[in-house]
N, C-alpha and C positions, 0 to 999 in steps of 0.2 A: 574189581578192585585192582589197583596198581600192584605189580609184582613186588616182592620183597627183595632188597639188595642182598646178594649172597654173603657179603662181608659182615653186614650189621644185622640182617634179619628185619630191617625196618623198611616201611614204605615212606616215600617222600615225593612231593611234587612242588612246583613253584606256583605262586598266585600273584598275578600282576593286577594292578588297579589302574583305572583311569583317574586322572586328577585334573581339576580345573583350578584356576587361580585368577587373581585380579592384579594387573600391573600396578605397582605401588604409586606410580605417577599418572595413572589413568585420568583423563579428563571426564570420564563417565563412570567413576567408581560406584556411585550410588545406584545408577541404572544397572550396572554389571552385577552388583550385589543382589539386587532384586531378581535379576535373571538367574543368578546362581541359586538363590533360594527356591525359585521355581524349578530349575533343572534338577535339583536334588529332592524335590517333593514327590509324593506318590504319583500325582498327575504327570509331572514332568518326566519321571522315570518310565511311566507307561508309554508316553510318547517316544521316549528314547528307544525303548524296545521295538516299537512299531517302525522307527526310522532305521536303527542300526542293527537290531536283532539282539542275539544273545552273545555277542562277541566278548562281552565283559559282564561280570556279575553286578547286578544292581545293588547299590548301597541301601536300598529300601527292601527290607526282608520280605515284606508282603509281595513285592513285585518280583524279586528273585525266586520266590517259591510259587509264582503264578503259572498257570498252564501256558500262557502266552510265552513266558520266558523259557520254561522248561522244554516246551515242545517246538520252539522256534525252528523253522526250516525243516520240520519233519523228523528231527532227531530228539534224543533225550538229553537234556542238560542236567537231569537229576544226578547223574554220576559225578558231574563237576561239583555240585553241592556236597555230595557224599565224600568226595576226596579232599574237601577243605580241611578236614581234621589232620591231614598229612602235610599241609602246606608249610613251606619253609621260605626263608628269604632267598631269592635267586642269587646264584653266584655271579660275580663279575670276573670274567676270565681274562680281561685285558684292560689296559688303562683308559681307553677311549670308548668304553661301552656306551656311554650316553650319546656320544656323537653318532655311533652306528645306529642306535635305536631311533634317533631323530631322523636319520636318512630313511630308515625302514618305514617309519610312520608317515613321513611325507610322501614317499613314493606310493605306498599301498593305500594311504588315505585318498590319494587321487584316483585310485581304482574304485574304492568304495563310493566316491563322489561321481563316478562315471566319466572322469576326465581323461583316463588313459587305460589301455589294455593291460592285463596282468603280465603278459610277456614283456611289454615295454617297461613296465615298472620294475620287474625282476631284473632285467638287463641293466637299467639305470642304477638300481640299488646295488647290484653286484659290483659295478664299476666304481661307484663312489665308496662303497664299503672296503673294497680291495685297497683303494688308495689310503684310507684311514688305517687299515691293518698294516700296510707296507710302511707307513710313517710312524707307527707306534712300537716297532720292534727295536 
């Protein structure tokens, strides 16, 4: 279990989600909607776990509680499910948090896709994020 905060005696963690959307002016809105329905189905989520692993909790409860998700990569994701009861909205500590998160996701997304090394992604992300932080003060 997470430790309790000394000041409050409470446990807390943040829970992030993956979100998908369809561009309002998409030329392929119907096809994208069909893909979204598949992606959020049990079958689609099982494929997502095979492809991406357990980096995020499946919105399909049966998949999130499956042995494939819980034991992905030889670790136990059960503690993540157990800690959800303590989840809170993550704090935003600076005005440009969304911009920083976008940079982070783009650079490390390319690592997941096998397009660049972790070291290169970390260096590029740090440089870009530092610029955002410098300009937000």
